[in-house]
Short mmCIF file of the C-alpha atoms (twelve columns), coordinates in Angstrom:
data_MODEL
# 
_entry.id   MODEL 
# 
loop_
_atom_site.group_PDB 
_atom_site.id 
_atom_site.type_symbol 
_atom_site.label_atom_id 
_atom_site.label_alt_id 
_atom_site.label_comp_id 
_atom_site.label_asym_id 
_atom_site.label_seq_id 
_atom_site.Cartn_x 
_atom_site.Cartn_y 
_atom_site.Cartn_z 
_atom_site.pdbx_PDB_model_num 
ATOM 1   C CA . MET A 1   -24.299 -52.757 -96.548  1 
ATOM 2   C CA . LYS A 2   -24.965 -50.753 -93.419  1 
ATOM 3   C CA . LEU A 3   -22.281 -48.572 -91.879  1 
ATOM 4   C CA . GLU A 4   -22.403 -50.536 -88.601  1 
ATOM 5   C CA . ASN A 5   -21.790 -53.837 -90.377  1 
ATOM 6   C CA . ALA A 6   -18.862 -52.421 -92.352  1 
ATOM 7   C CA . ALA A 7   -17.405 -50.951 -89.151  1 
ATOM 8   C CA . ARG A 8   -17.670 -54.337 -87.385  1 
ATOM 9   C CA . GLN A 9   -15.908 -56.097 -90.254  1 
ATOM 10  C CA . LEU A 10  -13.178 -53.483 -90.524  1 
ATOM 11  C CA . GLU A 11  -12.667 -53.593 -86.756  1 
ATOM 12  C CA . ALA A 12  -12.190 -57.361 -86.941  1 
ATOM 13  C CA . LEU A 13  -9.654  -56.922 -89.738  1 
ATOM 14  C CA . GLY A 14  -7.845  -54.196 -87.765  1 
ATOM 15  C CA . ASN A 15  -5.860  -56.822 -85.862  1 
ATOM 16  C CA . PRO A 16  -2.696  -58.044 -87.656  1 
ATOM 17  C CA . THR A 17  -3.304  -61.704 -86.739  1 
ATOM 18  C CA . ARG A 18  -6.916  -61.672 -87.918  1 
ATOM 19  C CA . LEU A 19  -5.931  -59.872 -91.101  1 
ATOM 20  C CA . ALA A 20  -3.270  -62.522 -91.761  1 
ATOM 21  C CA . ILE A 21  -5.817  -65.308 -91.205  1 
ATOM 22  C CA . TYR A 22  -8.339  -63.634 -93.498  1 
ATOM 23  C CA . ARG A 23  -5.797  -62.986 -96.241  1 
ATOM 24  C CA . ASP A 24  -4.665  -66.587 -96.046  1 
ATOM 25  C CA . LEU A 25  -8.246  -67.834 -96.407  1 
ATOM 26  C CA . ILE A 26  -8.858  -65.471 -99.327  1 
ATOM 27  C CA . GLY A 27  -5.707  -66.849 -100.928 1 
ATOM 28  C CA . VAL A 28  -6.697  -70.512 -100.684 1 
ATOM 29  C CA . GLY A 29  -10.068 -69.797 -102.261 1 
ATOM 30  C CA . PRO A 30  -13.435 -71.455 -101.701 1 
ATOM 31  C CA . ARG A 31  -12.029 -74.769 -100.474 1 
ATOM 32  C CA . GLY A 32  -10.843 -73.102 -97.267  1 
ATOM 33  C CA . SER A 33  -8.304  -74.459 -94.792  1 
ATOM 34  C CA . SER A 34  -8.454  -76.566 -91.696  1 
ATOM 35  C CA . VAL A 35  -7.727  -74.834 -88.416  1 
ATOM 36  C CA . GLY A 36  -4.591  -76.979 -88.143  1 
ATOM 37  C CA . GLU A 37  -3.386  -75.842 -91.564  1 
ATOM 38  C CA . ILE A 38  -3.905  -72.211 -90.621  1 
ATOM 39  C CA . ARG A 39  -2.144  -72.709 -87.292  1 
ATOM 40  C CA . ASN A 40  0.858   -74.369 -88.937  1 
ATOM 41  C CA . LYS A 41  1.130   -71.927 -91.818  1 
ATOM 42  C CA . LEU A 42  0.842   -68.777 -89.711  1 
ATOM 43  C CA . GLU A 43  2.498   -70.237 -86.588  1 
ATOM 44  C CA . ILE A 44  -0.282  -69.119 -84.250  1 
ATOM 45  C CA . PRO A 45  -0.912  -70.883 -80.920  1 
ATOM 46  C CA . ALA A 46  -4.172  -72.864 -80.922  1 
ATOM 47  C CA . SER A 47  -5.819  -70.885 -78.108  1 
ATOM 48  C CA . THR A 48  -5.010  -67.574 -79.768  1 
ATOM 49  C CA . LEU A 49  -6.132  -68.829 -83.155  1 
ATOM 50  C CA . SER A 50  -9.550  -69.928 -81.908  1 
ATOM 51  C CA . HIS A 51  -10.147 -66.476 -80.401  1 
ATOM 52  C CA . HIS A 52  -9.257  -64.723 -83.655  1 
ATOM 53  C CA . ILE A 53  -11.308 -67.116 -85.783  1 
ATOM 54  C CA . ALA A 54  -14.320 -66.529 -83.525  1 
ATOM 55  C CA . ARG A 55  -14.037 -62.767 -84.086  1 
ATOM 56  C CA . LEU A 56  -13.887 -63.240 -87.866  1 
ATOM 57  C CA . VAL A 57  -16.922 -65.535 -87.756  1 
ATOM 58  C CA . GLN A 58  -18.857 -63.013 -85.615  1 
ATOM 59  C CA . ALA A 59  -18.049 -60.284 -88.143  1 
ATOM 60  C CA . GLY A 60  -19.374 -62.450 -90.970  1 
ATOM 61  C CA . LEU A 61  -16.048 -62.567 -92.764  1 
ATOM 62  C CA . ILE A 62  -15.506 -66.317 -92.528  1 
ATOM 63  C CA . SER A 63  -17.559 -69.432 -91.911  1 
ATOM 64  C CA . GLN A 64  -16.694 -72.773 -90.373  1 
ATOM 65  C CA . GLU A 65  -17.675 -76.302 -91.355  1 
ATOM 66  C CA . ARG A 66  -16.909 -79.507 -89.546  1 
ATOM 67  C CA . ASP A 67  -15.946 -82.650 -91.442  1 
ATOM 68  C CA . SER A 68  -15.675 -85.483 -88.945  1 
ATOM 69  C CA . ARG A 69  -13.045 -84.266 -86.462  1 
ATOM 70  C CA . THR A 70  -11.622 -81.512 -88.679  1 
ATOM 71  C CA . LEU A 71  -12.858 -77.936 -88.545  1 
ATOM 72  C CA . TYR A 72  -12.523 -75.992 -91.805  1 
ATOM 73  C CA . CYS A 73  -12.597 -72.225 -92.191  1 
ATOM 74  C CA . LYS A 74  -13.682 -70.525 -95.400  1 
ATOM 75  C CA . ALA A 75  -13.722 -66.895 -96.403  1 
ATOM 76  C CA . ASP A 76  -17.170 -65.500 -97.116  1 
ATOM 77  C CA . PHE A 77  -16.518 -64.046 -100.551 1 
ATOM 78  C CA . LEU A 78  -19.969 -62.454 -100.845 1 
ATOM 79  C CA . ASN A 79  -19.393 -60.460 -97.650  1 
ATOM 80  C CA . MET A 80  -15.904 -59.545 -98.863  1 
ATOM 81  C CA . ASP A 81  -17.370 -58.221 -102.119 1 
ATOM 82  C CA . ASP A 82  -20.052 -56.276 -100.224 1 
ATOM 83  C CA . LEU A 83  -17.424 -54.672 -97.991  1 
ATOM 84  C CA . MET A 84  -15.247 -53.702 -100.957 1 
ATOM 85  C CA . LYS A 85  -18.244 -52.213 -102.784 1 
ATOM 86  C CA . PHE A 86  -19.229 -50.283 -99.666  1 
ATOM 87  C CA . LEU A 87  -15.732 -48.830 -99.352  1 
ATOM 88  C CA . VAL A 88  -15.631 -47.538 -102.926 1 
ATOM 89  C CA . GLU A 89  -19.279 -46.701 -103.619 1 
ATOM 90  C CA . ASN A 90  -18.793 -42.986 -102.957 1 
ATOM 91  C CA . CYS A 91  -15.395 -42.727 -104.599 1 
ATOM 92  C CA . CYS A 92  -15.052 -39.310 -106.194 1 
ATOM 93  C CA . ALA A 93  -18.752 -38.582 -105.674 1 
ATOM 94  C CA . GLU A 94  -18.043 -35.003 -104.641 1 
ATOM 95  C CA . ASP A 95  -14.908 -34.290 -106.645 1 
ATOM 96  C CA . SER A 96  -13.002 -35.615 -109.583 1 
ATOM 97  C CA . CYS A 97  -10.639 -38.491 -108.894 1 
ATOM 98  C CA . ILE A 98  -6.991  -37.699 -108.405 1 
ATOM 99  C CA . ASN A 99  -4.507  -39.816 -110.304 1 
ATOM 100 C CA . VAL A 100 -2.322  -41.223 -107.520 1 
ATOM 101 C CA . SER A 101 0.561   -41.860 -109.927 1 
ATOM 102 C CA . ASP A 102 1.063   -38.091 -110.452 1 
# 
């Protein structure tokens, strides 16, 4: 993963509402949730929700699929894994790891 891509994804997740949406979609797994389900669960106004979902889609963190009149959002688990790997790939590369429980 390129630094610019990771930065774009982390920037998108830097908003509390978008982070809540993303965590919710991670929690429901590959089946995803309808926009209405997300709105009801997180109590987000529809206009605000669509803006935040668009940002997550642009960052490549979620995808959307339409089934008839219902729009479903799904977390992109491959991109999530790539971002997590990017964040830890240099862990302790220059020094020994510190045990955080000490």
